[in-house]
N, C-alpha and C positions, 0 to 999 in steps of 0.2 A: 539589466537586472539577473538573477538566478532566482527560482523559485521551486524548492525541495520538498514535495508535495507528501513527503512519508519517510518521517525520521521520530527516533525514540530519546531525544537529549532527555527525558524525565528518568530513563533507566538508571540502575544502578551502577551503570558501567561510567557514567559522567558524575556520580554525587558529589566528587572531591570537586570538580571544575565546569559544571555547568554551565555558570555565569558568564566566566572566560569562553568558552565554545559559542554560546549564545551573542556576544559581543564580535567575537570574530567577522561571525557571520554576517550581524548587522551594518559592520566595518564596512562590509565587502558588498551591500546595499539589498542583502539576501530577502526572502519570503521564506518561514519556516511552517509546515505545518506537522505540528508534534500528537503522534500517532498511539492510542492510549489500546492497551489491550487487555485491563481488566478493569477492576473499580479503582484501586488505588492509582493505578498509569494512569487513568482517563481523568480522574481528579487532580493529579500532580499537573498533566498538559494542561488542563483549565487555568490551574493557578497558574502556571510561568507563562503563559499565553498572557493573560491580563495585566502582566508587567512588562510587558515588552510589545511596542508598536513593531508592527509586520510579521508578528508571531501568531499562530492560530491552533485550535486544538481540533481533534477528532474524537471521539466517543465511543465504545463499544469492548464486548469482549470476544478474544480469539480463540477459535476452535479449539486451541491443543488446552486450554484453561475449563474445557469442561468436561475434563475427566481430569484425574491424577495422573500425569504422563511423565516420564524419562526424557528429557531432551540432550542429545549428546551431538553438537553441531562443532565446528570448526574454531568458532569462537565464542562458544558456551558451553557451559553445562550444568544443568537444573531441574528438578522435579517441577514440575506445575501443581499450581493449587486450584483446586476444583472448584469453581464458580461458574453459578448461572447467570443470565442475563436479569438485573433486577430492573425493572423499567422504569419503576416510580424514581430510583435511584440515577438513573441516565436524564429521567426527565427533568431533575433538578440540574443536572449540569449542563444540560442543553438550553437553558435560559440564558446563560453567556452568550452575550455578540462575540464572544472569540472561537464558537464553536462552529467550526464549517464544513463537516461531515461524520456519518458514523459509521465506525469501524474502529480497526481493525476486525472485520468479522470475514467467515465465510467456511470454506470448506477443507480440512486436511487429513490426507491418506497417507500420509509421510512418516506422522510422529503418531503410532497406535499404543494404548494402554495394553499392558499382556494381561488383564483382566479381563479384557471385552471384546468381543468377533466386530470385525471390521464394520457389519451390517449395524450393529447395535450403537456405534461410535458413530456411523453415520446417519443412522435415524435421528439423533440426539443433534448433530452439527447442522443438520438440514432445517429443523425444528426452530432451534435458536435464530440460524441466520433468518430464517422468513420473518421472525420476530424483529430483527434490525433492519429487515426491508423495510414491516408495516411503521417501526418507528421513523425513519428516514423518512417515508411519506408523509406521514404525519407532522413531522416537523420541518418538512420540505427543505431536507438537506441530501448531497450526493452520498452513495455508498463509498467507503475504500472495503475494499473485497480481496480477504487473502485466499488462494486457491492452489494447493499443490499436491501434486499427483493426485486432480478430481477433477479436471476440467470437463470429461464427460458428463458427470455428476452434476457439477454446475452449470452447465450449458442447459442442459435437461430439464433442472429444476427452474433455471430465468424460463425459460420458453413456455414451461406448463404454467407459470405465472402470467406470463404473457399471450396464452393461444389465443384469446379472443381479440389482441391488438396486433400492429404490426408491428409494433418497438416497444420496448420496454419505456420509453420517454412519455408515452401515450398514459402511464401511471403515476407521470409529473417523477419520476426516478431517473437519477443519473449516476453515474458514478466511474471510479476504474479499479480495473484489475491491476492491483499493486503486485509489483514485482514479477510482470509478465516474463515467464523463459520457457513458453512454449512453442507450439509449431503455430503457421501460417492458419491453415485451417480453422484451428482453435480460435485465432485472432481473429480473422473474418469474420466468426460468427458472433464474437461478441461484440464485434464493432457494428455489425447490421442492428444488433439490438441498442445500438446507441454509447456504447462505456466507450471510456478514454481506456487506454493501456500505460500502464505506468511501468519505467524504465530503469532501472538499476544499473551498478558497476558492474553486473553479472555479462553486460552486454562488452564490455573490456576484455573479457577473459579469451585466453586464446583455446581453440578446442582441446580437448584432453586427448591425448594418442591413446589410450585405453577404449575410449569412444567420444569420438568426436560428433557425431550425429546430433545429439541435443544443441552445442553450441551453433552449427551448422545450421540447421534449423531455425533456431533464434535469429542469427543472423540475417537470414532470409525475410522475418518481421520487420526487420530494422532496414532494409532494403525496400521495402512493398507498403509499410503503414503507412496511412496519410497523415501526414502531417498536424494539420490541425485536431489530430487525436493522439498527439503523444503526448503524455505528460513524464518529468523525471523524477528521480528519488533517489534515496542513498540507501536508506532501510537502516541508517547507524543508529548504535554503532557496527552495526553489520555491513558485509559485502564492500568491504574498501575495494575501490576500482584498482585494477591490474598495478596501474603506478604505484600504489600503495598497501596491497597486499602484504599480510601479518599485522598492519596494524589496526588501530581503533579509528573507524571510519567518521567521519565529523560531515556535515551538511553540507560545507565549500568543497567537499569531495565531490559535488555533481555538476561540476565543471567537465570532468573525465567523460560522462554521460554523453553530454553536450556536444562534447570535442568529437565524440566518437559518432552519433548523426550525423555532425557536422561532414567529417569527413565520408562517408558511407554516403549520402544525401546530395553531397554539392554544393554547398554552400558554406557560409563563413559562420564559424562558432557563435559571432556577437547574432547574428540573426536567426540562428538554431534557438539563442536563448530565449529570444526576442520571441518567439516562436511560441517554445515550451511554456514561457512563463503566459503568455498572453492565453493560451488553451486554460493553464492552471486557473489564472484569475476568472475566466469564464465558467469553467466546473466547479470551483467553489463559491462563484458568486462576490469577489472580490474586486471592489471598483478601482 
């Protein structure tokens, strides 16, 4: 069994065939976590999750939606709609038994609005992230943390919240660092605070000839991370694994992430699938 802990089947990329995509995944015996990024995508995630067994939802506000921001990526181009973290709205969504996480929330210093300084953007992102953290603690749910080009800031923020505690889990907060692509130093610090690391198809990418270091650093993390802290994800429709580059990612492609870990860590793909699924069940409290 495979557990894609982070996908976006409720996004417009799947508007014409989301039911078929979900059926393909469920026919393979998968578990899916549909992750919201703002009010509407969180609501749609919950509505879809309630229709299917083994489909769940996480709810929250992505940091790029806190200001109008132009997003220009390999797979998508759009202008974000400004939105705050509407706690009463999310409180209602959290009543669903299919809600298993809070997020996608966090810090993003890669996508910056042109009319704001980095300091202004970071200040608001930190404030909203801490609201998510308190919300997660209140509802006893793990965090789904987005962090892009802001790991030093995120680690400092998390440590400041736990300065009187040895680990963040003492605050009854757990979570996963979604799409972890940073280095072993950052990984160790998240692990010391009790977090899991989520890995996407990026682990299957070859090093770039122009700048191989980021991929080589990620490869080191794949080699060293404790296997009981690994969860796998696709971020579908984004970040298709190397074998499917250029295609829309679908959750079943998470098997490529599992295979990559299996080869690096010297275990079978079946064993790696069992390990990562057990980790995800434990993190998201799914029996």
